[in-house]
N, CA, C and O of each residue as an XYZ file, in Angstrom:
728
protein
N       0.845     -1.192      0.000
C       0.000      0.000      0.000
C       0.882      1.245      0.000
O       1.964      1.250      0.587
N       0.422      2.271     -0.647
C       1.172      3.517     -0.746
C       0.732      4.438      0.381
O      -0.250      5.168      0.248
N       1.458      4.404      1.483
C       1.078      5.175      2.667
C       1.779      6.516      2.778
O       1.287      7.418      3.456
N       2.917      6.659      2.124
C       3.714      7.876      2.274
C       4.002      8.448      0.889
O       4.835      7.937      0.140
N       3.289      9.518      0.579
C       3.301     10.093     -0.764
C       3.868     11.508     -0.715
O       3.520     12.307      0.155
N       4.746     11.795     -1.666
C       5.287     13.148     -1.805
C       4.882     13.682     -3.178
O       5.026     12.997     -4.191
N       4.371     14.918     -3.196
C       3.960     15.560     -4.445
C       4.845     16.778     -4.666
O       4.952     17.645     -3.798
N       5.476     16.836     -5.829
C       6.431     17.897     -6.124
C       6.124     18.500     -7.489
O       5.583     17.835     -8.372
N       6.478     19.764     -7.643
C       6.297     20.472     -8.909
C       6.589     21.941     -8.698
O       7.011     22.354     -7.618
N       6.365     22.713     -9.718
C       6.601     24.155     -9.643
C       5.591     24.819     -8.724
O       4.506     24.291     -8.480
N       5.965     25.972     -8.224
C       5.017     26.789     -7.477
C       3.862     27.140     -8.405
O       4.076     27.648     -9.505
N       2.639     26.869     -7.960
C       1.465     27.142     -8.770
C       1.025     25.990     -9.653
O       0.054     26.120    -10.398
N       1.728     24.854     -9.581
C       1.372     23.709    -10.431
C       0.227     22.883     -9.867
O      -0.337     22.041    -10.564
N      -0.116     23.120     -8.610
C      -1.236     22.398     -8.017
C      -0.844     21.292     -7.060
O      -1.664     20.424     -6.759
N       0.392     21.297     -6.572
C       0.820     20.233     -5.656
C       0.012     20.248     -4.363
O      -0.426     19.198     -3.893
N      -0.187     21.423     -3.790
C      -0.959     21.522     -2.540
C      -2.428     21.184     -2.768
O      -3.050     20.515     -1.943
N      -2.974     21.640     -3.876
C      -4.371     21.347     -4.201
C      -4.578     19.844     -4.346
O      -5.546     19.294     -3.822
N      -3.668     19.180     -5.057
C      -3.773     17.734     -5.227
C      -3.595     17.013     -3.894
O      -4.313     16.055     -3.608
N      -2.650     17.464     -3.083
C      -2.430     16.834     -1.777
C      -3.662     16.958     -0.887
O      -4.037     16.007     -0.201
N      -4.285     18.121     -0.898
C      -5.513     18.309     -0.107
C      -6.618     17.385     -0.602
O      -7.367     16.824      0.199
N      -6.722     17.228     -1.908
C      -7.748     16.347     -2.479
C      -7.476     14.885     -2.125
O      -8.404     14.142     -1.805
N      -6.213     14.469     -2.182
C      -5.846     13.103     -1.789
C      -6.143     12.886     -0.317
O      -6.652     11.837      0.078
N      -5.824     13.879      0.485
C      -6.089     13.804      1.922
C      -7.572     13.578      2.186
O      -7.952     12.716      2.977
N      -8.389     14.355      1.521
C      -9.843     14.261      1.715
C     -10.404     12.950      1.153
O     -11.201     12.278      1.807
N      -9.988     12.599     -0.047
C     -10.544     11.427     -0.739
C     -10.073     10.096     -0.145
O     -10.847      9.145     -0.049
N      -8.796     10.037      0.251
C      -8.218      8.755      0.660
C      -7.811      8.690      2.130
O      -7.292      7.669      2.581
N      -8.039      9.770      2.884
C      -7.776      9.746      4.320
C      -6.326      9.890      4.734
O      -5.925      9.368      5.775
N      -5.536     10.588      3.939
C      -4.140     10.857      4.286
C      -4.056     12.141      5.102
O      -4.880     13.041      4.939
N      -3.072     12.222      5.970
C      -2.766     13.472      6.669
C      -1.922     14.315      5.714
O      -0.936     13.827      5.162
N      -2.304     15.575      5.518
C      -1.590     16.448      4.588
C      -0.589     17.330      5.318
O      -0.911     17.954      6.329
N       0.617     17.372      4.798
C       1.660     18.290      5.248
C       2.171     19.042      4.024
O       2.141     18.515      2.912
N       2.644     20.280      4.228
C       3.202     21.064      3.132
C       4.580     21.576      3.535
O       4.759     22.085      4.642
N       5.550     21.442      2.635
C       6.923     21.824      2.961
C       7.061     23.301      3.317
O       7.954     23.663      4.084
N       6.198     24.162      2.776
C       6.268     25.586      3.128
C       6.085     25.810      4.627
O       6.658     26.742      5.191
N       5.294     24.964      5.268
C       5.062     25.108      6.706
C       6.315     24.816      7.526
O       6.415     25.225      8.683
N       7.254     24.120      6.933
C       8.506     23.777      7.608
C       9.644     24.678      7.135
O      10.533     25.030      7.911
N       9.608     25.043      5.866
C      10.670     25.858      5.282
C      10.659     27.288      5.813
O      11.711     27.846      6.127
N       9.477     27.875      5.912
C       9.367     29.294      6.262
C       9.005     29.501      7.724
O       8.162     28.792      8.273
N       9.649     30.474      8.345
C       9.261     30.902      9.686
C       7.967     31.701      9.597
O       7.688     32.335      8.579
N       7.189     31.665     10.654
C       5.966     32.470     10.721
C       6.374     33.908     11.056
O       6.698     34.216     12.202
N       6.356     34.769     10.063
C       6.759     36.161     10.239
C       5.605     37.068      9.832
O       4.640     36.630      9.204
N       5.723     38.340     10.201
C       4.664     39.297      9.861
C       4.416     39.316      8.356
O       3.272     39.265      7.904
N       5.494     39.389      7.591
C       5.370     39.265      6.139
C       5.716     37.820      5.789
O       6.879     37.426      5.877
N       4.716     37.022      5.392
C       4.936     35.593      5.152
C       5.932     35.316      4.032
O       6.116     36.130      3.127
N       6.567     34.155      4.112
C       7.458     33.640      3.074
C       8.676     34.538      2.835
O       9.123     34.705      1.700
N       9.204     35.111      3.918
C      10.361     35.989      3.762
C      11.582     35.515      4.542
O      12.703     35.915      4.227
N      11.389     34.677      5.548
C      12.521     34.247      6.371
C      12.523     32.727      6.506
O      11.613     32.131      7.083
N      13.571     32.122      5.956
C      13.682     30.660      5.992
C      14.046     30.184      7.395
O      14.849     30.804      8.092
N      13.444     29.082      7.786
C      13.762     28.426      9.056
C      15.096     27.690      8.874
O      15.353     27.166      7.791
N      15.935     27.639      9.886
C      17.184     26.874      9.766
C      16.905     25.413      9.381
O      15.932     24.818      9.842
N      17.759     24.853      8.541
C      17.552     23.505      8.011
C      17.361     22.475      9.118
O      16.459     21.641      9.034
N      18.190     22.519     10.148
C      18.099     21.530     11.228
C      16.719     21.560     11.884
O      16.165     20.519     12.237
N      16.181     22.753     12.040
C      14.862     22.902     12.656
C      13.765     22.376     11.729
O      12.829     21.718     12.184
N      13.881     22.666     10.427
C      12.919     22.135      9.450
C      12.869     20.615      9.527
O      11.803     20.004      9.605
N      14.054     20.033      9.501
C      14.164     18.573      9.509
C      13.558     17.991     10.777
O      12.824     17.004     10.723
N      13.859     18.593     11.904
C      13.331     18.105     13.185
C      11.803     18.159     13.203
O      11.155     17.185     13.586
N      11.228     19.282     12.793
C       9.773     19.450     12.797
C       9.077     18.506     11.819
O       8.080     17.872     12.162
N       9.605     18.418     10.607
C       8.983     17.560      9.602
C       9.112     16.089      9.987
O       8.164     15.321      9.823
N      10.259     15.697     10.490
C      10.449     14.311     10.935
C       9.424     13.940     11.992
O       8.803     12.879     11.916
N       9.246     14.803     12.970
C       8.284     14.528     14.048
C       6.876     14.356     13.489
O       6.159     13.439     13.889
N       6.479     15.222     12.576
C       5.132     15.129     12.014
C       4.952     13.878     11.152
O       3.945     13.181     11.272
N       5.920     13.594     10.289
C       5.791     12.426      9.416
C       5.778     11.128     10.220
O       5.045     10.195      9.893
N       6.588     11.077     11.264
C       6.650      9.860     12.077
C       5.424      9.681     12.967
O       5.181      8.588     13.478
N       4.660     10.740     13.151
C       3.483     10.641     14.018
C       2.224     10.197     13.262
O       1.174      9.999     13.874
N       2.322     10.042     11.945
C       1.179      9.617     11.131
C       1.622      8.513     10.175
O       2.586      8.694      9.430
N       0.941      7.387     10.185
C       1.346      6.285      9.308
C       0.988      6.503      7.835
O       1.569      5.873      6.951
N       0.038      7.390      7.579
C      -0.468      7.590      6.215
C      -0.522      9.088      5.935
O      -1.381      9.793      6.465
N       0.402      9.576      5.097
C       0.476     11.012      4.854
C       0.794     11.319      3.395
O       1.282     10.478      2.640
N       0.493     12.573      3.036
C       0.860     13.118      1.738
C       1.545     14.456      2.005
O       1.008     15.316      2.703
N       2.729     14.616      1.441
C       3.552     15.810      1.635
C       3.652     16.553      0.313
O       4.124     16.000     -0.680
N       3.209     17.806      0.299
C       3.300     18.616     -0.916
C       4.431     19.625     -0.786
O       4.769     20.067      0.311
N       5.013     19.981     -1.937
C       6.070     20.984     -1.960
C       7.426     20.375     -2.248
O       7.569     19.156     -2.342
N       8.411     21.231     -2.386
C       9.745     20.783     -2.771
C      10.664     20.613     -1.566
O      10.691     21.450     -0.664
N      11.413     19.518     -1.571
C      12.437     19.252     -0.554
C      13.840     19.403     -1.128
O      14.825     19.282     -0.398
N      13.939     19.665     -2.424
C      15.245     19.747     -3.081
C      16.132     20.765     -2.380
O      15.726     21.898     -2.119
N      17.340     20.340     -2.085
C      18.305     21.225     -1.455
C      18.355     21.124      0.056
O      19.283     21.644      0.674
N      17.370     20.459      0.672
C      17.422     20.355      2.131
C      16.781     19.094      2.691
O      16.966     18.801      3.872
N      16.048     18.348      1.908
C      15.289     17.254      2.493
C      15.541     15.874      1.921
O      14.674     15.006      2.017
N      16.713     15.644      1.323
C      16.971     14.329      0.740
C      16.927     13.198      1.765
O      16.698     12.047      1.393
N      17.137     13.495      3.030
C      17.089     12.438      4.036
C      15.692     11.849      4.177
O      15.531     10.797      4.794
N      14.674     12.509      3.615
C      13.309     11.987      3.659
C      13.007     11.027      2.503
O      11.964     10.373      2.511
N      13.886     10.932      1.524
C      13.651     10.074      0.359
C      13.281      8.642      0.757
O      12.347      8.090      0.176
N      13.962      8.019      1.711
C      13.588      6.641      2.070
C      12.175      6.495      2.631
O      11.641      5.386      2.663
N      11.570      7.578      3.068
C      10.205      7.526      3.589
C       9.177      7.277      2.485
O       8.130      6.684      2.742
N       9.464      7.724      1.258
C       8.455      7.789      0.209
C       8.143      6.428     -0.399
O       9.044      5.687     -0.794
N       6.850      6.110     -0.467
C       6.366      4.955     -1.221
C       6.056      5.363     -2.659
O       6.120      4.547     -3.579
N       5.721      6.632     -2.833
C       5.330      7.159     -4.135
C       5.657      8.643     -4.183
O       5.411      9.374     -3.224
N       6.217      9.085     -5.311
C       6.398     10.513     -5.564
C       5.602     10.852     -6.819
O       5.699     10.170     -7.839
N       4.822     11.908     -6.724
C       4.019     12.391     -7.847
C       4.610     13.721     -8.302
O       4.716     14.669     -7.523
N       4.991     13.775     -9.572
C       5.503     15.018    -10.150
C       4.379     15.662    -10.955
O       3.818     15.048    -11.862
N       4.059     16.904    -10.611
C       2.987     17.640    -11.280
C       3.606     18.754    -12.126
O       4.410     19.544    -11.633
N       3.226     18.806    -13.388
C       3.680     19.870    -14.277
C       2.492     20.365    -15.084
O       1.695     19.575    -15.590
N       2.382     21.685    -15.197
C       1.371     22.301    -16.063
C       2.053     23.373    -16.910
O       3.107     23.882    -16.529
N       1.465     23.719    -18.051
C       2.066     24.746    -18.900
C       2.270     26.065    -18.141
O       1.480     26.444    -17.276
N       3.342     26.731    -18.497
C       3.747     27.953    -17.800
C       2.655     29.018    -17.782
O       2.434     29.646    -16.746
N       1.970     29.236    -18.898
C       0.965     30.303    -18.931
C      -0.159     30.042    -17.924
O      -0.631     30.971    -17.268
N      -0.577     28.812    -17.802
C      -1.634     28.461    -16.842
C      -1.118     28.610    -15.415
O      -1.801     29.154    -14.547
N       0.085     28.123    -15.190
C       0.684     28.190    -13.852
C       0.871     29.633    -13.395
O       0.567     29.963    -12.248
N       1.362     30.485    -14.269
C       1.589     31.879    -13.893
C       0.268     32.609    -13.647
O       0.184     33.448    -12.751
N      -0.754     32.300    -14.427
C      -2.073     32.890    -14.191
C      -2.604     32.456    -12.820
O      -3.147     33.270    -12.072
N      -2.444     31.178    -12.502
C      -2.881     30.683    -11.190
C      -2.141     31.389    -10.055
O      -2.741     31.777     -9.053
N      -0.833     31.547    -10.228
C      -0.045     32.216     -9.188
C      -0.493     33.655     -8.991
O      -0.651     34.110     -7.858
N      -0.698     34.366    -10.083
C      -1.154     35.759     -9.965
C      -2.511     35.824     -9.269
O      -2.726     36.654     -8.386
N      -3.420     34.946     -9.672
C      -4.747     34.914     -9.041
C      -4.642     34.589     -7.555
O      -5.327     35.196     -6.731
N      -3.788     33.635     -7.217
C      -3.608     33.252     -5.813
C      -3.054     34.408     -4.992
O      -3.532     34.678     -3.891
N      -2.060     35.081     -5.520
C      -1.445     36.190     -4.791
C      -2.424     37.354     -4.631
O      -2.445     38.000     -3.583
N      -3.227     37.626     -5.647
C      -4.254     38.671     -5.535
C      -5.264     38.286     -4.464
O      -5.674     39.123     -3.660
N      -5.660     37.026     -4.455
C      -6.616     36.544     -3.452
C      -6.046     36.658     -2.039
O      -6.759     37.032     -1.107
N      -4.773     36.338     -1.884
C      -4.132     36.387     -0.564
C      -3.883     37.811     -0.081
O      -4.136     38.134      1.080
N      -3.383     38.660     -0.979
C      -2.839     39.948     -0.551
C      -3.551     41.173     -1.109
O      -3.287     42.288     -0.660
N      -4.445     40.993     -2.075
C      -5.219     42.108     -2.601
C      -4.365     43.280     -3.052
O      -3.401     43.107     -3.797
N      -4.726     44.477     -2.594
C      -4.047     45.714     -3.002
C      -2.601     45.792     -2.530
O      -1.829     46.597     -3.051
N      -2.224     44.981     -1.567
C      -0.846     45.016     -1.063
C       0.183     44.680     -2.137
O       1.352     45.039     -1.998
N      -0.233     43.990     -3.217
C       0.729     43.658     -4.272
C       0.666     44.632     -5.446
O       1.418     44.493     -6.411
N      -0.226     45.611     -5.366
C      -0.287     46.647     -6.400
C       0.921     47.574     -6.278
O       1.557     47.639     -5.226
N       1.231     48.288     -7.355
C       2.308     49.270     -7.346
C       2.114     50.209     -6.160
O       1.058     50.825     -6.017
N       3.133     50.317     -5.314
C       3.052     51.144     -4.116
C       2.572     50.394     -2.888
O       2.645     50.920     -1.777
N       2.085     49.177     -3.065
C       1.616     48.366     -1.942
C       2.780     47.794     -1.150
O       3.901     47.710     -1.651
N       2.509     47.400      0.087
C       3.593     46.937      0.967
C       4.206     45.606      0.526
O       5.313     45.278      0.953
N       3.521     44.837     -0.311
C       4.064     43.565     -0.791
C       4.415     43.614     -2.285
O       4.706     42.583     -2.890
N       4.387     44.801     -2.867
C       4.631     44.922     -4.303
C       5.986     44.335     -4.705
O       6.066     43.518     -5.623
N       7.048     44.754     -4.016
C       8.395     44.289     -4.380
C       8.552     42.792     -4.189
O       9.100     42.110     -5.055
N       8.077     42.274     -3.066
C       8.211     40.832     -2.833
C       7.370     40.040     -3.838
O       7.768     38.954     -4.259
N       6.221     40.573     -4.218
C       5.385     39.925     -5.228
C       6.115     39.883     -6.575
O       6.138     38.845     -7.236
N       6.708     41.005     -6.978
C       7.434     41.059     -8.248
C       8.593     40.065     -8.257
O       8.819     39.376     -9.252
N       9.328     39.995     -7.144
C      10.446     39.041     -7.044
C       9.945     37.608     -7.123
O      10.538     36.774     -7.807
N       8.848     37.322     -6.421
C       8.288     35.975     -6.427
C       7.853     35.565     -7.832
O       8.171     34.465     -8.285
N       7.132     36.437     -8.516
C       6.654     36.130     -9.866
C       7.834     35.948    -10.824
O       7.814     35.051    -11.667
N       8.854     36.786    -10.700
C      10.045     36.648    -11.549
C      10.726     35.303    -11.293
O      11.127     34.615    -12.232
N      10.852     34.933    -10.016
C      11.459     33.644     -9.647
C      10.630     32.481    -10.202
O      11.171     31.580    -10.843
N       9.324     32.505     -9.954
C       8.447     31.408    -10.369
C       8.403     31.255    -11.886
O       8.256     30.143    -12.394
N       8.528     32.356    -12.605
C       8.436     32.307    -14.070
C       9.636     31.603    -14.703
O       9.578     31.227    -15.873
N      10.712     31.422    -13.955
C      11.923     30.793    -14.481
C      11.912     29.268    -14.390
O      12.821     28.622    -14.911
N      10.918     28.685    -13.750
C      10.920     27.254    -13.432
C      11.242     26.365    -14.637
O      12.084     25.473    -14.531
N      10.596     26.591    -15.762
C      10.765     25.704    -16.916
C      12.098     25.884    -17.640
O      12.576     24.955    -18.291
N      12.695     27.054    -17.536
C      13.914     27.341    -18.288
C      15.184     27.312    -17.445
O      16.270     27.116    -17.990
N      15.079     27.499    -16.147
C      16.264     27.634    -15.284
C      17.040     26.325    -15.187
O      16.534     25.244    -15.490
N      18.288     26.470    -14.752
C      19.136     25.306    -14.514
C      18.918     24.746    -13.118
O      17.951     25.087    -12.436
N      19.829     23.887    -12.711
C      19.706     23.200    -11.424
C      20.092     24.064    -10.232
O      20.034     23.598     -9.094
N      20.483     25.306    -10.465
C      20.899     26.191     -9.374
C      19.723     26.707     -8.547
O      19.921     27.318     -7.497
N      18.506     26.462     -9.019
C      17.313     26.920     -8.303
C      16.212     25.877     -8.470
O      16.362     24.923     -9.233
N      15.116     26.063     -7.758
C      13.970     25.168     -7.924
C      13.479     25.307     -9.356
O      12.961     26.350     -9.755
N      13.653     24.240    -10.116
C      13.363     24.284    -11.542
C      12.975     22.898    -12.032
O      13.115     21.899    -11.326
N      12.491     22.871    -13.246
C      12.168     21.574    -13.846
C      13.426     20.722    -13.971
O      13.395     19.519    -13.710
N      14.531     21.345    -14.369
C      15.789     20.604    -14.504
C      16.200     19.983    -13.167
O      16.600     18.820    -13.120
N      16.105     20.748    -12.094
C      16.460     20.234    -10.768
C      15.520     19.108    -10.358
O      15.967     18.073     -9.864
N      14.224     19.307    -10.561
C      13.262     18.264    -10.199
C      13.466     17.000    -11.030
O      13.405     15.892    -10.498
N      13.707     17.159    -12.333
C      13.936     15.989    -13.194
C      15.151     15.197    -12.714
O      15.109     13.969    -12.633
N      16.219     15.901    -12.399
C      17.426     15.233    -11.904
C      17.139     14.515    -10.585
O      17.562     13.375    -10.390
N      16.427     15.176     -9.693
C      16.092     14.614     -8.387
C      15.205     13.380     -8.539
O      15.415     12.379     -7.854
N      14.216     13.444     -9.430
C      13.311     12.312     -9.649
C      14.068     11.063    -10.093
O      13.695      9.944     -9.740
N      15.126     11.260    -10.864
C      15.926     10.126    -11.347
C      16.639      9.391    -10.216
O      17.007      8.227    -10.378
N      16.838     10.036     -9.090
C      17.564      9.413     -7.968
C      16.655      8.609     -7.045
O      17.143      7.905     -6.161
N      15.357      8.702     -7.233
C      14.421      8.119     -6.273
C      14.296      6.608     -6.424
O      14.193      6.099     -7.540
N      14.304      5.887     -5.296
C      14.150      4.435     -5.343
C      12.686      3.983     -5.402
O      12.410      2.807     -5.639
N      11.761      4.904     -5.190
C      10.335      4.557     -5.153
C       9.693      4.785     -6.521
O      10.327      5.284     -7.451
N       8.439      4.411     -6.615
C       7.667      4.649     -7.835
C       7.468      6.155     -8.015
O       7.204      6.874     -7.051
N       7.597      6.618     -9.249
C       7.363      8.018     -9.602
C       6.244      8.064    -10.643
O       6.288      7.358    -11.650
N       5.256      8.897    -10.386
C       4.155      9.112    -11.322
C       4.229     10.559    -11.794
O       4.383     11.481    -10.993
N       4.117     10.740    -13.098
C       4.137     12.084    -13.674
C       2.730     12.446    -14.145
O       2.122     11.744    -14.953
N       2.240     13.550    -13.619
C       0.951     14.084    -14.051
C       1.252     15.400    -14.757
O       1.392     16.441    -14.116
N       1.349     15.343    -16.081
C       1.788     16.493    -16.854
C       0.685     16.971    -17.781
O       0.057     16.181    -18.485
N       0.460     18.279    -17.769
C      -0.563     18.896    -18.598
C      -1.634     19.530    -17.731
O      -1.609     19.432    -16.504
N      -2.567     20.177    -18.391
C      -3.662     20.850    -17.692
C      -4.759     19.830    -17.402
O      -5.752     19.742    -18.125
N      -4.565     19.068    -16.339
C      -5.462     17.975    -15.963
C      -6.238     18.391    -14.720
O      -5.649     18.867    -13.749
N      -7.539     18.217    -14.745
C      -8.379     18.562    -13.595
C      -8.046     17.669    -12.403
O      -7.636     16.521    -12.572
N      -8.224     18.199    -11.212
C      -7.931     17.464     -9.981
C      -8.713     16.150     -9.942
O      -8.171     15.121     -9.539
N      -9.966     16.174    -10.352
C     -10.795     14.966    -10.329
C     -10.202     13.873    -11.211
O     -10.222     12.699    -10.842
N      -9.675     14.249    -12.373
C      -9.029     13.279    -13.264
C      -7.777     12.704    -12.615
O      -7.510     11.506    -12.717
N      -7.020     13.553    -11.956
C      -5.819     13.084    -11.264
C      -6.191     12.091    -10.172
O      -5.544     11.056    -10.015
N      -7.236     12.413     -9.421
C      -7.690     11.504     -8.362
C      -8.156     10.171     -8.933
O      -7.866      9.120     -8.363
N      -8.869     10.202    -10.042
C      -9.319      8.959    -10.678
C      -8.125      8.094    -11.067
O      -8.123      6.887    -10.821
N      -7.119      8.701    -11.667
C      -5.920      7.966    -12.060
C      -5.219      7.391    -10.831
O      -4.832      6.222    -10.826
N      -5.057      8.202     -9.801
C      -4.364      7.749     -8.597
C      -5.154      6.677     -7.864
O      -4.572      5.776     -7.258
N      -6.465      6.771     -7.917
C      -7.307      5.759     -7.272
C      -7.028      4.391     -7.885
O      -6.874      3.403     -7.168
N      -6.963      4.340     -9.203
C      -6.640      3.086     -9.889
C      -5.262      2.579     -9.486
O      -5.078      1.385     -9.252
N      -4.316      3.471     -9.407
C      -2.957      3.097     -9.014
C      -2.932      2.559     -7.588
O      -2.301      1.537     -7.319
N      -3.605      3.232     -6.690
C      -3.615      2.808     -5.288
C      -4.302      1.461     -5.124
O      -3.869      0.643     -4.313
N      -5.355      1.223     -5.872
C      -6.049     -0.068     -5.806
C      -5.138     -1.175     -6.323
O      -5.108     -2.263     -5.747
N      -4.394     -0.916     -7.402
C      -3.477     -1.915     -7.967
C      -2.338     -2.249     -7.014
O      -1.821     -3.366     -7.040
N      -1.942     -1.307     -6.183
C      -0.767     -1.488     -5.317
C      -1.097     -2.167     -3.994
O      -0.183     -2.480     -3.231
N      -2.362     -2.401     -3.700
C      -2.723     -2.998     -2.406
C      -2.267     -4.425     -2.307
O      -2.490     -5.075     -1.286
């Protein structure tokens, strides 16, 4: 049975959305790497938590639940979790769709704060510039190239969900896979 699932992909590709859906549909506990990577600060997503602390917190949570799904990227700090995974799901969607989703998400989260002159304008611009490089960048940053290289090192089953696929379709596919693996 596939009890420990990791979902990875670009920011805005739907890894968290898929993990939440798997959690609800199949009864997995959902964790997201952002909750471990970033410190809780007044301006979110600006101060990284020390690696040792991330590892300690995530280890405790993963070990406290026998059946979990972890969304987000561990590249660069979390390779020690690789032996935990029964399945890794790589999610990729076309850049134009992903960037539209990211912009919509940021507007929903921060509203006018990301407009020109807003208190989050600069951080929003930096984030969008960073996220837009995913498909073209090299392995020096979170990118498709880095994820592809990382996926090749995994000893577990890897499933690729590539394209603009609805969450329900992804769940249907995964349901068949999970039934076959029992």
